[in-house]
Legacy VTK file of the C-alpha trace (Angstrom):
# vtk DataFile Version 3.0
C-alpha trace
ASCII
DATASET POLYDATA
POINTS 106 float
-116.645 180.468 177.534
-114.902 179.423 179.831
-111.693 181.323 178.724
-110.092 180.080 182.209
-110.115 177.036 181.014
-107.789 177.207 178.057
-104.061 177.030 178.422
-101.143 179.241 177.760
-99.666 177.184 174.648
-103.653 177.519 173.036
-103.203 181.154 173.708
-99.883 181.552 171.899
-101.369 179.463 169.152
-104.953 182.041 168.854
-102.227 184.661 168.743
-99.586 183.537 166.393
-103.067 182.463 163.613
-104.397 185.890 164.011
-100.997 187.310 163.697
-100.470 185.573 160.685
-104.155 186.213 159.206
-103.898 190.242 159.666
-100.381 189.799 157.886
-101.916 188.263 154.888
-104.258 189.768 154.589
-101.914 193.400 154.437
-99.877 192.106 151.848
-102.271 191.018 149.908
-104.456 194.308 150.455
-101.145 196.344 149.876
-100.748 194.482 146.720
-103.830 194.754 145.452
-103.919 198.402 146.167
-100.362 199.200 143.691
-101.524 197.059 140.338
-103.234 199.391 138.012
-106.230 200.115 136.765
-109.046 201.759 138.709
-112.136 200.213 140.599
-113.598 198.013 137.907
-114.869 194.821 138.570
-112.433 192.163 139.984
-110.386 194.595 141.832
-113.360 195.297 144.548
-114.405 191.491 144.216
-110.877 191.041 145.025
-110.886 193.705 148.294
-113.648 191.764 149.304
-112.698 188.123 149.428
-108.937 189.436 151.500
-111.370 191.057 154.539
-114.321 188.262 154.416
-113.124 185.054 154.050
-109.824 185.801 157.115
-107.515 183.763 156.280
-108.636 181.817 153.038
-109.353 184.536 150.609
-105.217 186.392 150.878
-104.423 183.010 150.130
-106.733 182.705 147.446
-105.404 186.420 145.671
-101.722 185.194 145.936
-103.129 181.345 144.230
-105.142 182.659 141.684
-106.317 186.018 141.300
-102.972 188.135 141.851
-102.474 186.942 138.216
-105.353 188.221 137.453
-104.134 191.890 137.625
-101.559 193.135 134.761
-98.336 194.788 136.966
-97.716 198.527 136.090
-95.794 199.731 133.291
-93.237 201.317 135.607
-91.009 198.472 135.803
-90.022 198.714 132.609
-89.424 202.337 132.937
-85.736 203.450 134.913
-87.271 205.356 138.056
-86.878 208.943 138.688
-84.842 208.481 141.492
-82.230 206.608 139.433
-82.752 209.105 136.730
-81.138 212.187 139.412
-78.586 209.630 140.819
-76.775 209.714 137.262
-77.550 212.921 136.982
-75.621 214.086 139.955
-72.198 211.580 139.463
-72.444 212.583 135.600
-72.673 217.204 137.116
-70.054 215.632 140.067
-67.163 214.170 137.518
-68.114 214.314 134.651
-69.638 211.952 131.538
-68.792 208.293 131.392
-66.813 208.727 127.703
-68.240 205.839 125.753
-68.695 201.978 127.171
-67.927 203.351 130.265
-71.462 202.539 132.260
-71.735 199.663 133.597
-76.013 199.934 132.078
-74.587 199.786 128.597
-75.949 203.149 128.282
-74.247 205.117 126.120
LINES 1 107
106 0 1 2 3 4 5 6 7 8 9 10 11 12 13 14 15 16 17 18 19 20 21 22 23 24 25 26 27 28 29 30 31 32 33 34 35 36 37 38 39 40 41 42 43 44 45 46 47 48 49 50 51 52 53 54 55 56 57 58 59 60 61 62 63 64 65 66 67 68 69 70 71 72 73 74 75 76 77 78 79 80 81 82 83 84 85 86 87 88 89 90 91 92 93 94 95 96 97 98 99 100 101 102 103 104 105
């Protein structure tokens, strides 16, 4: 193929498609990796689908695969940094009176 026949608009379209594909693949991969669970069959299959089927794989993952994995229980518990920050504020300014905390914790 003679690449000199491809114009600037076509090169921009190709570049945009490549950036979109890589972005979708990276986002799908990162989302898949933060899902709890070991390397079970479903996770491995989705990993292969994401990277082998180019742009279609990440779109399929976001449409159907993302819902097949449970969300981590860590979302229900307060983050360690939040607890540390609350402890630091209490140490500096004293513990709030009953009912003064905005989150309702007394």
